[in-house]
C-alpha positions in Angstrom: 211.1 109.6 95.8 210.7 113.1 94.3 212.0 113.4 90.8 214.6 116.1 90.2 213.9 118.7 87.5 216.6 120.9 85.9 214.9 124.2 86.6 213.6 125.6 89.9 210.3 126.5 88.4 209.8 122.8 87.5 210.8 121.9 91.0 208.1 124.2 92.4 205.6 122.6 90.1 206.6 119.1 91.3 206.2 120.2 94.9 202.9 121.8 94.1 201.6 118.6 92.7 202.6 116.7 95.9 201.0 119.3 98.0 197.7 119.1 96.1 197.7 115.3 96.3 198.2 115.2 100.0 196.8 118.5 101.3 193.6 118.8 103.3 190.4 120.3 101.8 191.1 123.8 103.3 192.2 126.2 100.5 194.1 128.4 103.0 196.2 125.3 104.2 197.0 124.4 100.6 198.1 127.9 99.7 200.4 128.0 102.7 202.0 124.7 101.8 202.5 125.9 98.2 204.2 129.0 99.4 206.6 126.8 101.5 207.2 124.6 98.5 208.4 127.6 96.5 210.7 128.8 99.2 212.3 125.4 99.9 212.7 124.3 96.3 216.0 125.9 95.6 218.1 124.2 98.4 218.4 120.3 98.5 218.7 120.3 102.3 215.8 122.6 102.8 213.8 120.6 100.2 214.4 117.3 102.1 213.3 119.0 105.4 210.1 120.2 103.7 209.3 116.6 102.4 209.7 115.3 105.9 207.4 117.9 107.3 204.9 117.2 104.4 204.9 113.4 105.1 204.2 113.9 108.8 201.4 116.3 108.2 199.8 114.1 105.6 199.6 111.3 108.1 197.4 113.4 110.4 195.1 114.9 107.6 193.0 111.7 107.1 192.2 111.8 110.8 191.0 115.4 110.5 189.0 114.6 107.4 187.3 111.8 109.1 186.4 114.0 112.1 184.9 116.5 109.7 182.6 114.0 108.0 178.9 114.6 108.8 177.2 112.2 111.2 175.1 109.4 109.8 171.4 110.5 109.4 169.2 108.5 111.8 166.3 106.6 110.2 163.0 105.9 111.9 160.3 103.5 110.6 156.7 104.6 111.1 154.4 101.5 111.0 150.7 101.8 111.2 148.3 98.8 111.6 145.8 100.2 109.0 145.3 103.1 106.7 147.3 104.6 103.9 150.9 105.6 104.3 150.2 108.8 102.4 148.3 110.0 105.5 151.5 109.9 107.6 152.6 113.5 106.9 152.3 117.0 108.3 149.3 117.5 106.0 147.6 114.4 107.3 145.4 114.0 110.4 145.8 116.4 113.4 147.9 113.7 115.2 150.5 113.4 112.4 150.5 117.2 112.0 151.3 117.6 115.7 154.0 114.8 115.5 155.9 116.4 112.6 155.6 119.9 114.0 157.0 118.7 117.3 159.9 116.9 115.6 160.7 120.1 113.7 160.6 122.1 117.0 163.1 119.5 118.4 165.4 120.1 115.4 164.5 117.2 113.2 163.7 117.9 109.5 162.8 115.0 107.3 165.2 114.5 104.5 167.8 116.8 106.1 168.8 115.2 109.4 166.2 112.5 109.8 165.1 109.7 107.5 161.4 108.6 107.8 160.2 105.4 106.2 156.5 104.6 106.2 154.7 101.3 106.3 151.1 100.1 106.7 149.7 96.7 107.6 146.5 97.7 105.8 144.4 96.1 108.5 145.5 92.6 107.4 146.5 91.0 110.6 147.7 87.8 108.9 150.5 89.9 107.3 151.7 91.7 110.5 154.4 89.2 111.3 155.9 89.3 107.8 155.7 93.1 107.8 157.5 93.3 111.1 160.4 91.1 109.9 160.6 93.1 106.6 160.9 96.4 108.6 163.4 95.0 111.0 165.6 93.8 108.1 166.0 97.4 106.9 167.8 98.1 110.2 166.2 101.4 111.2 167.4 103.2 114.2 163.9 103.2 115.8 160.5 101.7 115.1 157.3 103.6 115.9 154.1 101.6 115.7 150.5 101.6 117.0 148.3 98.8 118.2 148.8 95.7 120.4 148.8 93.0 117.7 151.4 94.7 115.5 153.5 95.7 118.5 153.7 92.1 119.7 154.9 91.0 116.2 157.7 93.6 116.4 158.6 92.4 119.9 159.1 88.9 118.5 161.0 90.3 115.5 163.7 92.3 117.3 165.2 92.6 120.8 167.7 95.3 119.8 166.0 98.0 117.7 164.2 100.5 120.0 160.4 100.3 119.7 158.0 103.1 120.6 154.4 102.0 120.6 150.9 103.1 121.6 148.6 100.4 123.1 145.7 100.3 125.6 147.6 98.4 128.3 151.2 97.2 127.6 151.3 94.8 130.6 147.9 93.1 129.9 149.0 92.7 126.3 152.3 91.0 127.1 154.6 93.7 125.8 156.4 94.6 129.1 156.4 93.6 132.7 156.3 97.1 134.1 155.0 100.5 133.0 157.5 102.4 135.2 160.5 100.4 134.0 159.6 98.5 130.8 163.0 96.9 130.3 164.1 95.5 127.0 163.8 97.7 123.9 160.2 98.9 124.2 158.5 102.0 125.6 155.6 104.2 124.6 152.2 105.4 125.5 149.0 103.8 126.9 146.5 105.3 124.5 143.5 104.9 126.7 145.2 105.3 130.1 144.6 101.6 131.0 141.7 99.2 130.9 139.5 101.4 133.1 138.7 103.5 130.1 136.4 100.7 128.8 134.2 101.1 131.9 134.1 104.9 131.5 132.9 104.6 128.0 130.2 102.2 129.0 129.1 104.5 131.7 128.8 107.4 129.2 126.8 105.3 126.8 124.4 104.5 129.7 124.1 108.2 130.4 123.3 108.9 126.8 120.6 106.2 126.7 119.5 105.4 130.3 117.2 102.5 129.5 120.0 100.4 127.9 119.6 96.6 128.4 122.0 95.1 125.8 125.2 96.6 124.4 127.2 95.1 121.6 131.0 95.2 121.8 132.7 95.3 118.4 136.2 93.7 118.6 138.4 91.1 117.1 138.6 87.6 118.5 142.0 88.1 120.2 140.8 91.3 121.8 137.7 89.7 123.2 139.6 86.7 124.6 142.4 88.6 126.4 142.4 91.0 129.3 140.8 93.8 127.3 137.7 91.7 126.6 137.6 90.6 130.3 137.7 94.3 131.3 134.7 95.0 129.1 132.7 92.1 130.6 133.6 93.2 134.1 132.4 96.7 133.3 129.1 95.4 132.0 128.5 93.5 135.2 129.1 96.7 137.3 126.8 98.7 135.0 124.2 95.9 135.1 123.8 95.5 131.4 124.1 92.6 129.1 127.2 92.7 126.9 126.8 91.0 123.5 130.1 90.1 121.8 130.2 91.5 118.3 133.3 89.5 117.4 134.9 89.9 113.9 137.1 86.9 114.2 140.7 87.5 113.2 140.1 89.4 110.0 139.0 93.0 109.5 137.0 93.4 106.3 133.8 94.7 104.8 132.0 91.3 104.9 132.9 90.8 108.5 131.4 94.2 109.5 128.2 93.5 107.5 127.8 90.2 109.3 128.3 91.7 112.7 125.7 94.5 112.2 123.2 91.9 110.9 123.7 89.9 114.1 123.3 93.0 116.3 120.0 93.6 114.7 118.9 90.1 115.5 120.2 90.3 119.1 118.2 93.6 119.4 121.3 95.5 120.8 120.4 98.9 122.2 123.8 100.4 121.6 127.3 99.5 120.5 130.9 100.1 121.8 133.8 99.9 119.4 137.2 98.6 120.7 140.4 100.6 120.6 141.9 98.4 117.8 143.4 100.7 115.2 142.3 98.4 112.4 138.8 99.8 112.7 140.0 103.1 111.3 140.3 101.6 107.8 136.6 100.8 107.9 135.5 103.9 109.7 133.0 105.0 107.1 131.5 101.5 106.9 131.1 101.3 110.7 129.4 104.7 110.9 127.2 104.0 108.0 126.0 100.6 109.3 125.4 102.1 112.8 123.3 104.8 111.2 121.3 102.4 109.1 120.7 100.1 112.1 119.9 103.2 114.3 122.4 102.0 116.9 123.9 104.6 119.2 127.6 104.0 119.2 130.6 105.2 121.3 134.0 105.2 119.6 137.6 105.2 120.9 138.8 108.3 119.1 137.4 111.6 117.9 137.9 111.0 114.2 134.9 108.7 114.2 132.7 111.5 115.6 134.0 114.0 113.1 133.0 111.6 110.4 129.4 111.3 111.7 129.6 108.9 114.6 127.6 109.6 117.8 130.2 110.1 120.5 133.7 109.3 121.6 135.7 109.4 124.8 139.3 109.6 123.8 142.8 110.8 124.8 144.0 114.0 123.2 145.5 112.5 120.0 147.6 115.6 119.2 149.1 115.6 122.6 149.9 111.9 122.3 151.7 112.4 119.0 153.7 115.3 120.4 154.8 113.0 123.2 155.8 110.4 120.5 158.2 112.9 119.0 159.8 113.6 122.4 160.3 109.9 123.1 162.0 109.6 119.7 164.2 112.5 120.5 165.3 111.0 123.8 166.1 107.6 122.3 168.0 109.0 119.3 170.1 111.0 121.8 171.1 107.8 123.5 168.4 107.0 126.1 167.6 103.4 126.7 163.9 102.7 125.9 163.7 100.1 128.6 164.5 102.9 131.2 161.7 105.2 129.9 158.3 104.7 131.6 155.3 104.3 129.5 153.4 107.6 129.5 149.9 107.4 131.0 147.7 110.2 129.7 145.5 112.1 132.2 143.7 114.3 129.7 140.6 112.9 127.9 138.1 114.4 125.6 134.3 113.8 125.3 133.1 114.6 121.8 129.4 114.4 120.9 127.8 114.8 117.5 124.4 116.3 118.2 123.4 116.1 114.5 123.8 112.3 114.7 121.9 112.2 118.0 119.0 114.0 116.4 119.0 111.6 113.4 118.8 108.7 115.9 115.9 110.5 117.8 118.2 110.4 120.8 117.8 113.3 123.2 121.2 113.8 124.9 120.9 114.8 128.6 121.8 118.4 129.2 124.3 117.4 131.9 126.2 115.1 129.5 126.3 117.8 126.9 127.6 120.3 129.5 130.5 118.0 130.3 131.4 117.5 126.6 134.7 119.0 125.5 133.2 119.5 122.0 129.7 119.3 120.6 129.4 119.0 116.9 126.1 120.5 115.6 
């Protein structure tokens, strides 16, 4: 009920108060209603008509206000198996730089219309399951992770939150039943284009040092015992070399690497291959230093090892892979079902050789091999 005032000016003030209480945010709409209030205030019949109109309009304004509210900002969780979360930025590695630049090109700006939360397993595989559950409990709109072990823990932790991952072979590692139609809530990228990459790396190592007889294979116990280890053993048979398992067990730490390289020296390994497991990246400097001290020619899964002083790597184009990550995220945030998105299988690979390291090892790299290299570091 509207209280009656004795003077028309007071009536206008009363109507003005009602208009301000119920009017929408638009200043022009409020001004129009205030003008109507002034014109209707002097006549009781006209005043009652105005109140009826005001009540009907007020019922619709909350709907308009809700429609005008900004959409909820999507949140993605970036979870790496090892390394520091501070590296997950546009000023980090070339891969992360390409990732955030591509997100920006697609219209996503962190802090403005995209929330980004960063996590690291710090190479501690025994904590992966707990980490996966902790991340899932924050209810992000999407989880991006790298590495088979951590990806499997996320698969166990959620069947509803979309997961984008990067692994060597999602079928062999039990993540999905099909690369073309993954099903469920998982899609991503096969970082090495499948298990065949292991044989290609072994062949390159034999080219670099033709008289190889025994090659060590640096990997964790789970890697060595599943399809990835079987692929390495099969590749060794085809190449007619002896493959010596340099198995870390289930933990990645300084002491384990020291133990492995001591055993490689005892086994008189002629060369070494390092598995694709991302946990090795935390101990990149340790591995490179131990390989140099033991004078063991080593092939690595990604170029960062070679840039840091390793001998050679045969790798996917990491910047291209991370750009594709950004595009997968864009598709899923726009409503695509991850289970309907095929795993991307890269076809572009890079051979990077550090000639300075080869000279330090007294290893004369064949001219044909150097000619095929995409990059030679001198």
